[in-house]
C-alpha positions in Angstrom: 73.7 92.0 89.8 74.6 90.7 93.2 73.0 92.5 96.0 74.2 92.7 99.5 73.0 94.0 103.0 76.3 95.8 103.4 79.2 96.5 101.2 82.7 97.8 103.0 85.0 99.7 100.6 88.4 99.4 102.3 89.8 96.7 104.5 91.8 99.1 106.9 89.5 100.7 109.6 86.4 99.8 107.6 87.1 96.0 108.3 86.9 96.9 112.0 83.2 97.5 111.4 82.4 93.9 111.0 81.5 92.1 114.4 79.2 89.6 115.9 76.3 92.2 115.9 76.5 92.5 111.9 77.2 88.5 111.4 73.5 88.3 110.3 74.0 90.4 107.4 75.0 89.4 103.6 78.2 91.3 103.5 81.0 92.0 101.1 84.3 93.7 101.6 86.1 95.3 98.7 90.0 95.6 99.0 92.2 95.8 96.1 95.4 96.1 98.1 96.2 94.6 101.6 93.9 94.1 104.7 94.9 96.5 107.5 95.0 99.5 105.2 97.8 102.1 105.5 98.2 101.9 109.2 99.2 98.4 109.3 101.1 98.1 106.0 102.5 101.3 105.3 101.9 103.6 108.2 101.5 103.9 111.9 102.7 100.3 113.0 105.6 99.7 110.8 106.9 103.2 111.3 106.8 103.1 115.0 108.5 99.5 114.8 111.4 101.2 113.0 111.3 104.1 115.3 111.9 101.9 118.2 115.2 100.8 116.6 115.9 104.4 115.9 115.3 105.3 119.3 117.5 102.5 120.8 120.4 103.7 118.7 120.0 107.4 119.5 119.9 106.6 123.1 123.2 104.6 123.0 124.7 107.3 121.3 123.4 109.8 123.9 124.2 107.9 126.9 127.6 109.5 127.7 125.6 112.5 129.3 124.6 109.9 131.9 128.1 108.5 132.2 127.3 105.5 130.4 129.8 105.3 127.5 128.1 103.4 124.8 128.6 102.8 121.1 126.5 101.6 118.4 128.8 99.1 116.5 126.7 97.7 113.9 123.2 98.6 112.3 121.7 95.3 111.1 119.1 97.0 108.8 117.7 93.7 107.2 117.1 92.4 110.5 115.4 95.6 111.6 113.2 95.6 108.4 112.3 91.9 108.5 111.4 92.0 112.3 108.8 94.5 111.1 107.4 92.9 107.8 107.9 89.3 108.7 105.3 90.0 111.7 103.1 92.2 109.5 103.0 90.7 106.0 101.3 87.4 106.9 98.5 89.2 108.5 96.7 90.1 105.3 96.1 86.5 104.1 95.1 85.5 107.6 92.5 88.3 107.6 91.1 87.7 104.1 90.9 83.9 104.8 89.1 84.7 108.2 86.5 86.9 106.4 85.7 84.3 103.8 85.4 81.7 106.4 82.7 83.5 108.1 80.6 84.1 105.0 81.9 87.5 103.9 82.6 87.9 100.3 85.8 89.5 99.4 86.6 91.3 96.1 90.0 92.0 95.3 89.7 94.4 92.6 89.0 98.2 92.7 85.4 99.3 93.2 83.8 102.5 91.4 80.4 103.9 91.5 78.1 103.7 88.6 75.1 104.9 90.3 74.0 105.6 93.9 74.6 102.5 96.0 75.6 100.4 92.8 79.5 99.6 92.6 81.4 98.2 89.5 83.9 95.9 91.0 86.3 94.4 88.4 83.8 92.7 85.8 81.3 92.3 88.2 78.2 94.8 89.3 77.2 94.8 92.9 74.6 96.7 94.8 74.0 97.1 98.6 71.3 98.7 101.1 74.4 99.9 103.2 77.7 101.0 102.2 80.7 102.1 104.1 83.3 103.9 102.2 86.6 103.7 104.0 89.2 103.7 101.1 91.7 105.7 102.8 94.3 107.9 101.1 97.7 107.7 99.3 100.8 110.1 99.2 101.1 113.1 97.1 103.6 112.9 94.2 104.1 116.5 93.4 104.7 118.1 89.9 108.5 118.5 90.0 110.4 118.4 86.7 112.1 115.0 86.3 110.5 113.3 89.2 108.8 110.6 87.0 112.2 109.5 85.5 114.3 109.6 88.6 114.2 106.7 91.3 112.4 108.1 94.2 110.3 106.8 97.2 107.2 107.7 99.3 106.1 106.5 102.5 104.8 103.6 100.6 107.9 102.2 99.6 110.8 103.3 101.8 110.4 101.1 104.6 111.0 98.1 102.3 114.4 99.2 100.8 117.3 96.7 101.0 119.8 98.8 102.6 120.0 102.0 104.6 121.2 104.6 101.9 124.6 106.6 102.8 122.5 109.7 102.3 118.9 110.8 101.7 117.3 114.0 100.6 113.8 114.4 101.9 111.3 116.8 100.3 108.9 118.0 102.9 108.8 119.2 106.5 105.8 117.6 108.0 105.2 114.6 110.3 106.1 112.0 107.7 109.3 113.8 107.0 110.1 114.2 110.8 109.8 110.5 111.5 111.5 109.3 108.6 114.5 111.8 109.0 114.8 110.5 112.6 114.6 106.8 111.5 117.0 107.0 108.7 119.4 109.5 110.4 119.8 107.2 113.4 120.3 104.4 111.6 123.2 105.7 109.4 122.1 108.1 106.6 123.2 111.7 106.1 119.8 113.5 105.8 119.1 116.6 104.1 115.6 118.0 104.5 114.3 120.5 101.9 111.2 122.3 103.2 109.2 125.3 101.6 108.1 126.7 104.9 110.2 128.7 107.5 110.2 126.0 110.1 109.6 122.3 110.3 106.2 121.0 111.5 104.5 124.3 111.0 101.1 122.9 112.1 102.2 122.5 115.5 102.4 125.2 118.2 104.9 127.8 117.1 107.1 127.2 120.2 107.2 123.4 119.4 107.7 123.9 115.8 110.7 126.2 116.4 112.5 123.9 118.9 112.0 120.9 116.9 113.5 122.8 113.8 116.3 124.0 116.0 117.0 120.5 117.3 116.6 119.0 113.8 119.1 121.5 112.3 121.7 120.1 115.0 121.5 116.5 113.4 120.6 117.1 109.7 121.2 119.6 106.9 117.9 121.6 107.0 117.1 123.9 103.9 114.1 126.1 104.8 112.1 128.3 102.6 113.4 126.2 99.9 111.4 124.8 96.9 112.7 121.8 94.6 112.3 122.8 91.1 113.6 119.6 89.4 115.4 116.5 90.1 117.9 114.5 88.0 120.0 111.4 88.2 123.3 111.8 89.6 126.4 109.5 89.5 125.8 108.2 93.2 121.9 108.7 93.1 119.7 111.8 92.7 120.4 115.4 92.4 117.6 117.8 93.7 117.7 121.4 92.0 116.1 123.8 94.3 115.6 127.6 94.9 116.0 129.0 98.4 117.1 132.1 100.3 120.7 131.9 98.7 119.3 131.4 95.1 119.6 128.4 93.2 121.6 125.4 94.4 121.9 121.3 94.0 121.8 118.8 96.6 122.6 115.2 96.0 122.1 112.0 97.9 121.9 108.1 97.3 118.3 108.2 97.9 115.2 110.7 97.6 112.0 110.4 99.7 109.0 112.5 99.0 106.7 113.4 101.7 104.6 116.5 100.9 101.5 115.2 102.3 98.6 112.8 101.3 95.4 112.7 99.2 91.9 110.9 99.6 91.5 108.0 97.2 88.2 109.5 96.3 89.3 110.3 92.6 89.3 106.3 92.1 85.7 106.0 93.3 83.8 108.2 90.6 82.0 109.7 93.6 79.7 112.0 91.3 78.2 108.8 90.0 77.5 107.7 93.3 75.9 110.8 94.3 78.5 111.8 96.8 79.5 115.3 97.8 83.1 116.3 98.1 84.8 119.1 99.7 87.3 121.3 98.1 90.1 118.9 99.1 88.5 115.8 97.6 87.1 114.5 101.2 83.8 113.1 101.1 81.3 115.5 103.1 80.0 113.6 106.2 78.0 114.9 109.0 78.8 114.2 112.9 77.2 110.7 112.6 79.6 109.9 109.6 76.8 110.0 107.1 77.1 111.1 103.6 74.9 112.9 101.2 73.4 109.5 100.0 71.1 107.9 102.7 72.6 104.5 103.6 76.2 105.4 102.5 78.8 106.3 105.2 82.3 107.3 105.2 85.1 107.1 107.7 88.7 107.7 107.9 91.2 109.5 105.5 88.6 109.5 102.7 86.3 111.7 104.7 88.4 113.6 107.3 91.4 115.7 107.2 93.1 114.3 110.4 94.9 111.3 109.0 94.8 109.7 112.4 93.7 105.9 112.7 92.4 106.7 116.3 90.1 109.2 114.6 88.9 106.6 112.2 88.2 104.0 114.6 86.1 106.3 116.7 84.2 107.1 113.5 83.6 103.2 112.7 82.1 103.0 116.4 79.9 105.5 115.8 78.8 104.4 112.4 78.2 100.9 113.6 76.0 102.3 116.5 74.1 104.5 114.1 73.7 101.7 111.6 72.2 99.2 114.1 70.0 102.0 116.1 68.6 104.3 113.3 66.5 105.6 116.2 69.3 106.7 118.5 71.6 108.2 116.2 74.9 109.5 117.8 77.5 111.9 116.8 81.2 111.7 117.1 81.8 112.6 120.7 84.5 115.0 119.8 86.4 116.4 116.7 89.4 117.7 118.9 91.7 115.1 117.7 94.9 114.6 119.7 97.9 113.4 117.6 101.6 112.5 118.0 104.8 112.7 115.9 107.2 109.8 116.8 110.1 111.7 115.9 113.2 112.7 118.3 112.0 114.5 120.3 108.6 112.7 120.5 105.7 115.5 120.1 102.3 115.4 120.9 99.3 117.9 120.7 95.7 118.6 121.1 93.6 121.5 120.4 94.4 125.1 119.9 98.0 126.4 119.3 99.1 129.7 120.7 98.9 131.1 117.1 95.4 129.8 116.6 94.2 131.6 119.7 95.9 134.8 118.8 94.5 134.5 115.1 91.0 133.9 116.3 91.1 136.4 119.1 90.3 133.8 121.7 91.4 135.0 125.3 93.9 132.4 126.9 96.3 131.8 129.4 99.4 129.8 128.8 102.0 128.0 130.9 105.2 126.4 130.0 107.1 124.1 132.2 110.5 122.7 131.3 111.3 118.8 131.6 114.2 120.2 133.4 112.0 121.9 136.3 110.9 118.3 137.3 112.9 115.5 139.0 112.5 113.1 136.0 113.9 115.7 133.8 116.8 116.0 136.0 117.5 112.3 135.8 117.3 112.5 132.0 119.7 115.4 131.8 116.9 117.1 129.6 117.6 120.5 128.5 115.1 121.1 125.7 111.9 119.4 126.4 108.9 121.3 127.6 105.1 121.0 128.1 102.9 124.1 127.0 99.2 124.4 128.2 96.5 127.0 127.1 93.5 127.7 129.2 90.4 129.6 129.1 90.9 132.5 131.5 86.9 132.6 132.4 85.8 128.8 132.2 89.1 127.5 133.5 89.1 124.8 131.1 91.8 123.5 128.5 92.1 124.9 125.1 95.0 123.0 124.1 98.0 121.2 125.1 101.5 120.6 123.3 104.4 118.6 124.6 107.6 118.2 123.0 110.2 115.6 124.7 110.4 112.0 125.7 107.2 110.0 125.9 105.2 113.2 124.9 102.5 110.8 123.2 102.0 109.2 126.9 102.3 112.5 128.9 99.8 114.2 127.2 97.0 111.6 127.8 95.5 113.1 131.1 95.3 116.4 129.5 93.3 114.9 126.3 90.9 113.5 129.0 90.3 116.6 130.7 89.8 118.4 127.3 87.2 115.6 126.4 85.3 115.6 129.6 85.3 119.5 130.3 87.5 119.3 133.5 88.9 122.4 134.9 92.5 123.3 135.2 92.0 123.4 138.9 90.3 120.0 139.0 93.3 118.2 137.2 96.0 120.2 138.9 94.7 120.1 142.7 92.2 117.1 143.0 94.5 114.6 141.4 97.9 113.2 142.7 100.8 112.9 140.3 103.3 110.3 141.2 106.7 111.6 142.1 109.3 111.7 140.7 107.6 110.3 137.4 107.6 112.1 134.2 104.1 113.4 134.6 105.2 115.9 137.3 106.0 118.3 134.5 102.5 118.4 133.5 101.2 118.9 136.9 103.7 121.9 137.3 102.5 123.3 134.1 98.9 123.0 135.4 99.6 124.4 138.8 101.2 127.5 136.9 98.0 128.3 135.5 
């Protein structure tokens, strides 16, 4: 049995662990798929590259409100797709060869635990003093009658199709559904969204969720409080049978995208044999320092937390590396208040408590809502639907949550993320900082001043 100082399971965020500080260790990486993980190959990066194309098409069509009469004459889907994957796909081989050239053993078969800190990888058995589990997650395929016999896509496959379908049914109402409805809707598909909840993006603040649902319904067919019960083949593609407020109905389309969530890949690891404790959702239990129930075994990313956010996994890797190198100076993750953005149209960004969270928890709060239209840059955009919403503690004057829906929300929220993380008060960030006029950030300043 080959023994290592360090074994990394998963070459997504786990691959980021390896740097010059660890170069002296005998190391192996186990990655049965592609280096870069979900983010690079099937998630954050390719979707945002597609969103850029969708935003360009949407912006051109909407320019008439500014007096610019533009049209979108042609969508070259293959050029859009190939711009993405011609850049991404070569990175796997270069990353794999880079690790091997620098003395790291790379295994390309799946691993499973056979004992604590002992792994079966294909036909080989290996062990290690330190193991990082970073095997990520995968799309959930729901138990819908007929789904196993009907062509359908998940987020893993939809971006590589050969042409934009004339129509698409999307089952799901979360962030993946929101982003792909924007992408394919902007590039030419007629979109039908089937969602079992009362609003889209129900995990967002209720005002943001309601506004996004309203705007999505203006562009797409949105069927709420509706459950897909079965799918069948249709002459032009797929028929989705569902039950909803109006009873039973059938919607058909050329393509079907299933986007109802993701699950951690722990079921492929035999975690019980490895001595690893799992929570009720199948995630590996870790403490604030990213340690598991087995000394010397660490876990980060989708396999260990519920955020499904690359920036959180990156932060966990930095903490884990420090703790591995400095066992007498153990650090915990600085914050578990994870910001996120949804790159749809309009863009959405959020951190901290929603108003419904505060109410449900009996947490005192002040709230301020400011429309983009109240600021000069909002005038320039002729924006009538976007807003910033901020919740603050009335006694401590610190931020409890921030939620933005509108252009560049993921950028505008950053000073509020910083303020929450560093414990700055509303008064400090409203009055002790200058905001550029007439930049978009003025709407954030106005929301803070209102508090």
